[in-house]
C-alpha positions as CSV (number, residue, x, y, z in Angstrom):
1,X,-116.9,33.1,-47.8
2,X,-113.4,32.3,-48.8
3,X,-111.5,29.1,-46.4
4,X,-110.8,27.8,-50.0
5,X,-106.8,27.5,-48.5
6,X,-105.9,24.0,-47.0
7,X,-104.2,24.4,-44.4
8,X,-104.4,28.2,-43.5
9,X,-107.7,28.5,-42.6
10,X,-108.2,28.5,-38.4
11,X,-111.1,25.9,-37.8
12,X,-113.8,28.5,-36.4
13,X,-112.3,31.5,-37.8
14,X,-115.7,32.0,-40.5
15,X,-118.6,31.3,-38.6
16,X,-116.4,34.3,-35.6
17,X,-116.5,36.0,-39.9
18,X,-119.9,36.5,-40.0
19,X,-120.9,37.3,-36.0
20,X,-118.0,40.2,-36.3
21,X,-120.4,40.9,-39.8
22,X,-123.4,40.6,-38.1
23,X,-122.6,43.1,-34.9
24,X,-121.2,45.8,-37.8
25,X,-124.9,45.9,-38.6
26,X,-123.9,43.5,-42.7
27,X,-126.7,41.5,-44.1
28,X,-126.3,38.9,-46.5
29,X,-129.4,37.2,-48.6
30,X,-129.2,33.7,-48.8
31,X,-127.5,31.0,-47.6
32,X,-123.1,32.0,-47.3
33,X,-121.8,30.4,-50.2
34,X,-117.8,28.6,-48.8
35,X,-115.7,28.3,-51.2
36,X,-115.0,24.6,-49.7
37,X,-117.6,23.4,-51.1
38,X,-117.2,24.3,-54.2
39,X,-114.9,22.1,-55.6
40,X,-117.4,20.5,-58.3
41,X,-117.2,24.1,-59.8
42,X,-114.0,24.8,-59.8
43,X,-112.9,21.4,-61.7
44,X,-116.5,22.2,-64.0
45,X,-114.4,25.7,-64.2
46,X,-111.3,23.8,-65.4
47,X,-112.7,21.2,-67.4
48,X,-113.9,24.1,-69.8
49,X,-110.5,25.9,-70.1
50,X,-108.7,22.5,-70.7
51,X,-111.6,21.8,-74.1
52,X,-111.1,25.7,-75.0
53,X,-106.7,25.1,-75.1
54,X,-106.1,28.0,-72.0
55,X,-104.8,26.5,-70.1
56,X,-101.7,23.8,-69.5
57,X,-100.1,21.5,-66.7
58,X,-96.9,22.7,-64.7
59,X,-93.9,20.6,-63.4
60,X,-92.5,23.8,-61.9
61,X,-91.3,24.4,-58.7
62,X,-91.4,27.7,-56.2
63,X,-88.1,27.5,-55.7
64,X,-87.5,26.9,-59.4
65,X,-88.6,30.3,-60.1
66,X,-87.7,33.9,-60.3
67,X,-89.7,36.8,-58.5
68,X,-90.5,37.8,-62.0
69,X,-93.6,37.1,-64.4
70,X,-94.0,33.0,-65.4
71,X,-91.2,32.6,-67.8
72,X,-93.3,29.8,-69.9
73,X,-91.6,26.6,-69.3
74,X,-93.9,24.3,-69.4
75,X,-96.0,26.5,-72.1
76,X,-95.5,23.9,-74.8
77,X,-95.6,20.5,-72.3
78,X,-93.4,19.1,-69.3
79,X,-89.7,18.1,-69.9
80,X,-89.6,14.5,-69.3
81,X,-89.0,13.2,-66.2
82,X,-91.0,15.7,-64.9
83,X,-94.7,15.7,-63.7
84,X,-97.8,17.8,-63.0
85,X,-97.9,19.6,-60.3
86,X,-100.3,22.6,-60.6
87,X,-101.7,24.2,-63.7
88,X,-101.8,27.6,-64.8
89,X,-104.2,29.8,-67.6
90,X,-101.9,31.5,-70.6
91,X,-101.7,34.5,-71.1
92,X,-101.1,36.8,-73.9
93,X,-99.5,40.0,-74.6
94,X,-103.2,41.9,-75.4
95,X,-104.0,44.9,-73.0
96,X,-106.4,44.6,-70.2
97,X,-107.6,48.3,-69.9
98,X,-110.7,48.6,-66.9
99,X,-112.3,51.7,-65.5
100,X,-112.3,51.6,-61.8
101,X,-114.4,53.7,-60.5
102,X,-111.7,55.0,-57.9
103,X,-108.7,54.8,-59.1
104,X,-109.7,56.0,-62.6
105,X,-108.2,53.8,-66.3
106,X,-106.2,50.8,-65.0
107,X,-103.8,49.8,-68.1
108,X,-102.0,46.0,-67.5
109,X,-100.1,43.5,-69.7
110,X,-100.3,40.1,-68.1
111,X,-97.1,38.5,-70.0
112,X,-95.0,41.4,-68.3
113,X,-96.6,41.5,-64.9
114,X,-97.6,37.6,-63.7
115,X,-97.0,35.3,-67.0
116,X,-99.2,32.7,-67.2
117,X,-100.8,32.2,-63.4
118,X,-102.0,29.9,-62.0
119,X,-105.6,28.4,-61.6
120,X,-104.8,25.0,-59.4
121,X,-101.6,24.6,-56.9
122,X,-99.1,21.8,-56.8
123,X,-100.7,20.9,-53.2
124,X,-104.0,20.8,-54.8
125,X,-105.8,23.5,-53.6
126,X,-107.9,26.1,-55.6
127,X,-105.9,29.5,-56.5
128,X,-107.7,32.7,-55.0
129,X,-108.6,33.7,-58.6
130,X,-110.5,30.7,-59.8
131,X,-112.4,30.4,-56.8
132,X,-113.5,34.1,-57.1
133,X,-114.3,34.6,-60.3
134,X,-116.1,31.6,-61.0
135,X,-117.8,32.0,-57.4
136,X,-119.0,35.7,-58.6
137,X,-120.5,34.4,-61.5
138,X,-122.4,32.1,-59.7
139,X,-123.8,34.1,-57.4
140,X,-124.6,36.8,-59.8
141,X,-122.3,38.8,-58.5
142,X,-121.9,42.7,-61.0
143,X,-119.8,45.2,-58.8
144,X,-116.3,44.5,-56.8
145,X,-115.8,47.0,-53.9
146,X,-112.2,45.9,-52.0
147,X,-109.4,47.3,-50.4
148,X,-106.3,48.9,-53.9
149,X,-104.2,46.2,-52.8
150,X,-106.3,44.5,-54.4
151,X,-106.3,46.0,-57.4
152,X,-103.5,44.1,-59.3
153,X,-105.4,40.6,-59.2
154,X,-108.2,42.5,-61.3
155,X,-106.2,41.6,-64.5
156,X,-106.1,38.8,-63.6
157,X,-110.1,37.8,-62.7
158,X,-111.1,39.9,-65.8
159,X,-108.6,37.5,-68.8
160,X,-110.6,34.8,-66.7
161,X,-113.7,35.9,-67.1
162,X,-113.1,36.2,-70.8
163,X,-111.0,33.1,-71.2
164,X,-115.0,31.5,-69.0
165,X,-117.6,33.3,-71.0
166,X,-118.9,35.0,-67.7
167,X,-119.0,39.2,-67.9
168,X,-116.9,41.5,-66.7
169,X,-117.5,43.1,-63.7
170,X,-117.0,46.8,-62.1
171,X,-114.6,47.7,-59.5
172,X,-113.8,49.5,-57.5
173,X,-110.8,49.7,-54.8
174,X,-111.1,51.8,-51.5
175,X,-107.8,53.2,-49.8
176,X,-106.6,50.4,-47.0
177,X,-105.4,52.0,-43.8
178,X,-101.9,52.1,-43.4
179,X,-99.3,51.9,-40.4
180,X,-96.5,54.0,-40.3
181,X,-94.4,52.9,-41.9
182,X,-96.2,52.3,-44.7
183,X,-97.2,48.3,-44.4
184,X,-101.1,47.5,-44.4
185,X,-102.8,46.9,-41.2
186,X,-102.9,43.4,-40.8
187,X,-102.6,40.3,-38.4
188,X,-98.6,39.6,-40.2
189,X,-97.6,43.1,-39.0
190,X,-99.0,42.7,-36.2
191,X,-102.1,44.8,-36.2
192,X,-104.3,45.1,-33.3
193,X,-108.5,43.5,-33.9
194,X,-111.7,44.8,-34.0
195,X,-112.7,46.0,-31.1
196,X,-115.8,44.2,-31.1
197,X,-116.9,45.5,-27.3
198,X,-117.8,49.1,-29.1
199,X,-118.8,48.3,-32.3
200,X,-120.6,51.3,-33.1
201,X,-117.1,53.7,-32.4
202,X,-115.2,51.2,-34.7
203,X,-117.7,51.8,-37.6
204,X,-117.6,55.4,-37.3
205,X,-113.6,55.7,-37.7
206,X,-114.1,53.1,-40.9
207,X,-117.0,55.0,-42.2
208,X,-114.9,58.9,-41.4
209,X,-112.0,56.7,-43.7
210,X,-113.7,56.9,-46.3
211,X,-114.4,60.3,-47.0
212,X,-118.0,59.8,-44.7
213,X,-119.7,62.3,-42.0
214,X,-121.7,60.6,-39.3
215,X,-123.3,63.4,-37.0
216,X,-122.2,63.4,-33.7
217,X,-125.7,61.8,-32.6
218,X,-125.3,58.7,-34.3
219,X,-124.2,56.7,-31.7
220,X,-125.9,52.8,-32.3
221,X,-124.7,50.4,-34.8
222,X,-127.5,51.2,-36.9
223,X,-128.0,55.0,-36.8
224,X,-124.3,55.2,-37.8
225,X,-125.5,53.3,-41.3
226,X,-128.4,55.7,-41.0
227,X,-126.4,58.5,-41.4
228,X,-123.8,57.6,-44.2
229,X,-125.9,58.0,-46.9
230,X,-123.8,60.8,-48.5
231,X,-120.7,58.4,-48.3
232,X,-119.2,58.9,-52.4
233,X,-116.5,55.6,-52.2
234,X,-115.8,57.4,-56.4
235,X,-114.6,60.5,-54.5
236,X,-114.4,60.5,-51.6
């Protein structure tokens, strides 16, 4: 459960998400892991990266940085009179390559796209990239299936996996539903929520969007799951 983002975490939202997943037929093995309880694990990962000289303290504020890649301002130490605000992971000019099971071969040089990226923010909260990489390793995750809008996070996560000595994962990024103006459907763009009173209809629509052919006689959530073995996310 990705509830690491402090002030933006809405009380009760985690329970609502879990109950919604249950209504749509999802289940999980063992207890649900909450990022908000994982501070010690993230501290240990950051300490390991410090020992290996792979991170550095940064005194820059957001207002001081342009929209482009981090320029390396604090790579060799914070300027006199400044204080450490965040911790960043050093990147190199190396080209990271991976084969996404849906999108094909992807190549990226982090030095050109994002630069040294934040692992612990200035407000003390952990960055998404560190939290998910540490949690995936702790849970023995081998495959990640998610929306294509997160494809640009993958190279950073692979670079972090290498720095921590974790095994690299397999990735598959599926299409996301877009509004008429090309924006991803989300609360920020005013998209409506799932219709919880009719989960079977919503689940059918999701499967069909991904290319599955669901027979008309499959009416319940469980019947739709049973009728969807032909779904091939790598080709649909």
